[in-house]
C-alpha positions as CSV (number, residue, x, y, z in Angstrom):
1,M,-24.7,-33.8,22.7
2,S,-23.7,-30.6,20.9
3,D,-23.6,-30.4,17.1
4,R,-19.8,-30.1,17.2
5,M,-19.4,-33.4,19.2
6,K,-21.9,-35.1,16.8
7,T,-19.7,-33.9,13.9
8,Y,-16.6,-35.2,15.5
9,K,-18.3,-38.6,16.3
10,T,-19.4,-38.9,12.7
11,H,-16.1,-37.7,11.2
12,P,-13.3,-38.5,13.6
13,M,-10.7,-37.0,11.3
14,S,-12.3,-33.6,11.8
15,L,-11.4,-33.8,15.5
16,V,-7.8,-34.8,14.6
17,F,-7.4,-31.9,12.2
18,N,-8.9,-29.5,14.8
19,I,-6.4,-30.6,17.4
20,L,-3.5,-30.4,15.0
21,T,-4.6,-26.9,14.0
22,K,-4.7,-25.7,17.6
23,I,-1.3,-27.2,18.2
24,A,0.1,-25.4,15.2
25,V,-1.4,-22.1,16.4
26,V,0.1,-22.6,19.9
27,L,3.5,-23.5,18.4
28,T,3.5,-20.5,16.1
29,I,2.6,-18.1,18.9
30,S,5.2,-19.7,21.2
31,V,8.0,-19.4,18.7
32,F,7.1,-15.7,18.1
33,V,7.0,-15.0,21.8
34,L,10.3,-16.8,22.3
35,I,12.1,-14.9,19.5
36,V,10.7,-11.5,20.6
37,G,11.4,-12.3,24.2
38,Y,15.0,-13.4,23.6
39,V,15.7,-10.3,21.5
40,V,14.2,-7.9,24.1
41,I,16.0,-9.5,27.0
42,K,19.4,-9.5,25.2
43,G,19.1,-6.0,23.8
44,V,17.0,-3.7,26.0
45,P,19.7,-3.5,28.8
46,Y,22.2,-2.1,26.3
47,L,20.0,0.6,24.7
48,K,21.6,4.0,25.5
49,P,21.4,7.5,24.2
50,S,24.8,7.3,22.5
51,L,23.4,4.7,20.1
52,F,21.2,7.4,18.7
53,A,23.9,10.0,18.3
54,K,23.7,12.2,15.2
55,T,27.0,11.0,13.8
56,Y,28.5,7.5,13.8
57,T,31.9,7.0,15.5
58,T,33.8,3.9,16.6
59,E,33.1,4.9,20.2
60,N,29.3,5.4,20.0
61,V,28.5,3.1,17.0
62,S,25.4,5.2,16.5
63,M,22.6,3.5,14.6
64,L,20.8,6.7,13.7
65,P,22.4,7.0,10.2
66,A,21.4,3.4,9.5
67,I,17.8,4.1,10.6
68,V,17.6,7.1,8.2
69,N,19.1,5.0,5.4
70,T,16.7,2.1,6.1
71,F,13.6,4.4,5.6
72,E,15.2,5.9,2.5
73,M,15.8,2.4,1.1
74,L,12.2,1.4,2.0
75,L,10.6,4.3,0.3
76,V,12.6,4.1,-2.9
77,S,12.2,0.3,-3.2
78,L,8.4,0.5,-2.7
79,A,8.1,3.5,-5.0
80,I,9.6,1.2,-7.7
81,A,8.1,-2.2,-6.8
82,A,4.6,-1.3,-5.6
83,P,3.3,0.4,-8.8
84,L,4.9,-2.1,-11.1
85,G,3.6,-5.1,-9.0
86,I,0.0,-3.7,-8.6
87,F,-0.4,-2.7,-12.3
88,C,1.1,-6.1,-13.5
89,A,-1.4,-7.9,-11.3
90,I,-4.3,-5.7,-12.7
91,Y,-3.2,-6.7,-16.2
92,L,-3.0,-10.4,-15.4
93,V,-6.5,-10.5,-13.7
94,E,-8.5,-7.8,-15.5
95,Y,-7.0,-7.5,-19.1
96,A,-5.3,-10.7,-20.0
97,K,-7.4,-13.4,-21.6
98,K,-7.8,-16.7,-19.7
99,G,-5.4,-19.4,-20.9
100,N,-3.0,-16.8,-22.5
101,K,0.4,-18.3,-22.8
102,F,2.1,-15.0,-22.0
103,V,0.2,-14.9,-18.7
104,R,1.4,-18.4,-17.9
105,V,5.0,-17.3,-18.6
106,I,4.6,-14.3,-16.3
107,R,3.2,-16.4,-13.5
108,L,5.9,-19.0,-13.8
109,T,8.5,-16.2,-13.8
110,T,7.1,-14.6,-10.6
111,E,7.0,-18.0,-8.9
112,T,10.6,-18.7,-9.9
113,L,11.8,-15.3,-8.8
114,S,10.1,-15.6,-5.4
115,G,12.2,-18.7,-4.7
116,I,15.6,-17.3,-5.6
117,P,18.0,-16.8,-2.6
118,S,18.7,-13.2,-1.7
119,I,22.4,-13.6,-2.2
120,V,21.8,-14.4,-5.9
121,Y,19.8,-11.1,-6.1
122,G,22.8,-9.4,-4.5
123,L,25.3,-10.8,-7.0
124,F,23.0,-9.8,-9.9
125,G,22.6,-6.3,-8.5
126,N,26.3,-6.0,-8.1
127,M,27.0,-7.1,-11.7
128,F,24.2,-5.2,-13.3
129,F,23.5,-2.0,-11.3
130,V,26.9,-1.5,-9.7
131,L,29.2,-2.6,-12.5
132,A,27.3,-2.6,-15.8
133,L,25.3,0.6,-15.2
134,N,28.2,2.1,-13.2
135,W,26.0,3.1,-10.3
136,K,28.7,1.8,-8.0
137,L,27.8,0.8,-4.4
138,S,24.9,3.1,-3.7
139,M,21.4,3.3,-2.2
140,L,19.9,3.4,-5.6
141,S,21.6,0.1,-6.6
142,G,20.4,-1.5,-3.4
143,A,16.8,-0.1,-3.8
144,C,16.5,-1.4,-7.4
145,T,17.8,-4.8,-6.3
146,L,15.3,-5.0,-3.4
147,A,12.5,-3.8,-5.8
148,I,13.2,-6.8,-8.0
149,M,13.2,-9.1,-4.9
150,V,9.8,-8.0,-3.6
151,L,8.1,-7.6,-6.9
152,P,6.9,-11.2,-7.2
153,L,5.5,-11.0,-3.6
154,I,3.5,-7.9,-4.5
155,I,2.3,-9.3,-7.8
156,R,1.0,-12.6,-6.3
157,S,-0.7,-11.0,-3.3
158,T,-2.4,-8.3,-5.5
159,E,-3.5,-10.9,-8.0
160,E,-5.1,-13.0,-5.3
161,A,-6.8,-10.0,-3.8
162,L,-8.3,-9.0,-7.2
163,K,-9.5,-12.5,-7.8
164,S,-11.3,-12.5,-4.5
165,V,-13.7,-9.8,-5.8
166,D,-16.8,-11.4,-7.1
167,D,-17.3,-11.1,-10.9
168,S,-20.9,-10.0,-10.3
169,F,-19.5,-6.6,-9.2
170,R,-17.7,-6.2,-12.5
171,E,-20.8,-7.3,-14.5
172,G,-23.0,-5.0,-12.6
173,S,-20.7,-2.1,-13.3
174,Y,-20.5,-2.9,-17.0
175,G,-24.3,-3.2,-17.1
176,L,-24.6,0.3,-15.8
177,G,-22.4,1.6,-18.6
178,A,-19.1,2.0,-16.7
179,G,-15.9,1.5,-18.7
180,K,-13.1,-1.0,-17.9
181,L,-10.8,1.5,-16.2
182,R,-13.6,3.0,-14.1
183,T,-14.8,-0.4,-13.0
184,I,-11.3,-1.4,-11.9
185,F,-10.5,1.7,-9.9
186,V,-14.0,2.3,-8.4
187,I,-15.5,-1.2,-8.1
188,V,-12.6,-3.7,-8.0
189,L,-9.8,-2.0,-6.1
190,P,-11.6,-0.7,-3.0
191,P,-12.7,-4.2,-1.8
192,S,-9.3,-5.7,-2.5
193,I,-7.2,-2.9,-1.0
194,S,-6.7,-4.9,2.3
195,G,-5.2,-7.9,0.4
196,I,-3.0,-5.6,-1.7
197,L,-1.6,-3.8,1.4
198,S,-1.0,-7.2,3.0
199,G,1.5,-7.9,0.2
200,V,3.0,-4.5,0.6
201,I,3.4,-5.1,4.4
202,L,5.2,-8.4,3.7
203,A,7.4,-6.6,1.2
204,M,8.3,-4.0,3.8
205,G,9.3,-6.7,6.3
206,R,11.6,-8.2,3.7
207,I,13.2,-4.9,2.8
208,F,13.8,-4.1,6.4
209,G,15.4,-7.4,7.2
210,E,17.5,-7.9,4.0
211,T,21.2,-8.0,4.5
212,A,22.9,-10.3,1.9
213,A,21.7,-8.5,-1.2
214,L,22.5,-5.0,0.2
215,I,26.1,-5.8,1.1
216,Y,26.9,-6.2,-2.6
217,T,24.9,-3.3,-3.8
218,A,24.5,-0.6,-1.2
219,G,27.7,-1.1,0.8
220,T,28.4,-0.9,4.5
221,I,29.6,2.7,5.1
222,A,28.1,4.1,8.3
223,K,26.9,7.5,7.2
224,Y,23.9,9.4,6.0
225,A,23.7,8.4,2.3
226,G,22.0,10.0,-0.7
227,L,20.7,7.9,-3.6
228,T,24.1,7.9,-5.3
229,D,26.1,7.3,-2.0
230,S,27.1,4.1,-0.3
231,G,25.5,3.5,3.1
232,R,24.3,0.8,5.5
233,T,20.8,0.0,6.5
234,L,19.8,-1.1,10.0
235,S,20.1,-4.8,9.3
236,I,23.6,-4.3,7.7
237,H,24.5,-2.2,10.7
238,M,23.6,-5.0,13.1
239,Y,25.4,-7.6,10.9
240,S,28.6,-5.4,10.8
241,L,28.7,-4.9,14.5
242,S,28.2,-8.6,15.3
243,N,30.7,-9.6,12.5
244,E,33.4,-7.4,14.0
245,G,32.9,-9.1,17.4
246,L,33.6,-6.0,19.3
247,Y,30.1,-4.6,19.7
248,M,27.9,-7.6,20.4
249,N,25.9,-5.7,23.1
250,E,25.3,-2.9,20.7
251,A,24.3,-5.4,18.0
252,S,21.7,-6.8,20.3
253,A,20.3,-3.3,21.1
254,T,20.1,-2.7,17.3
255,A,18.1,-5.9,16.9
256,V,15.6,-4.6,19.4
257,V,15.2,-1.3,17.5
258,L,14.9,-3.2,14.2
259,L,12.2,-5.4,15.6
260,A,10.3,-2.5,17.1
261,V,10.4,-0.5,13.9
262,V,9.1,-3.5,11.9
263,L,6.3,-4.3,14.3
264,L,5.3,-0.6,14.4
265,L,5.2,-0.2,10.7
266,N,3.3,-3.5,10.2
267,G,0.8,-2.3,12.8
268,L,0.3,1.1,11.2
269,A,0.0,-0.5,7.7
270,S,-2.5,-3.0,9.0
271,L,-4.5,-0.2,10.6
272,V,-4.5,1.7,7.3
273,A,-5.6,-1.4,5.5
274,R,-8.6,-1.9,7.8
275,K,-9.6,1.8,7.5
276,L,-9.4,1.7,3.7
277,S,-11.2,-1.7,3.6
278,K,-14.1,-0.2,5.7
279,G,-14.2,2.8,3.5
280,G,-14.4,0.7,0.4
281,N,-17.3,-1.3,1.8
């Protein structure tokens, strides 16, 4: 009798949890394959060159302006949220004293913010960035709103990644005479870079798929947009086409492109995370 079977015989609940875990894995993979398969089957037959025309018209309903706007929104949002989130997590883990009430308030705030529906963020962005600051419906208003949305996610993932680094690394660095800042950037950050990028990857996925918040802040105009211009992202483009009810096939094709872009970016980000993690080790 193998060691595993002896363990299951001694602790029957281990066998139950093992079976439940495998069932959960199979169900998760099945749901993923089902969703991807459905989107691909419904959308791939309707992919055509006119959907990637340089200019949007009611005849070609080109998604190219929306693709460009989506990457613009992604870069601006991450440029705001990633540094703020990472440095906030560094403060919470490396500088703040344990048991500090201010730290507890920050953590409670981030947990609360992560549970707020996106439509609430959209209404806040509309009232604050669009109306109060008079930025109007613009890519900048949408990017700042999305930055606030993904900030808790980046903070929590970075915080957990930093906590996973053993304290003996820090103590050894201090023992060799290194300062606090040098210890953080040379000793602590390299081993935790994979976990930090995991949070950034999740933030990227949320930015790509967000619709409700951007309708009230960025607008739905189908054109190439600067930071101060109103424009639609790929998810809003898909929503607008399906909402009109006249371009359902084109909306399905847009869903395929959106899914492909998200999977490609996640794959590239994961590859970079693995490379950086190996380099840090």
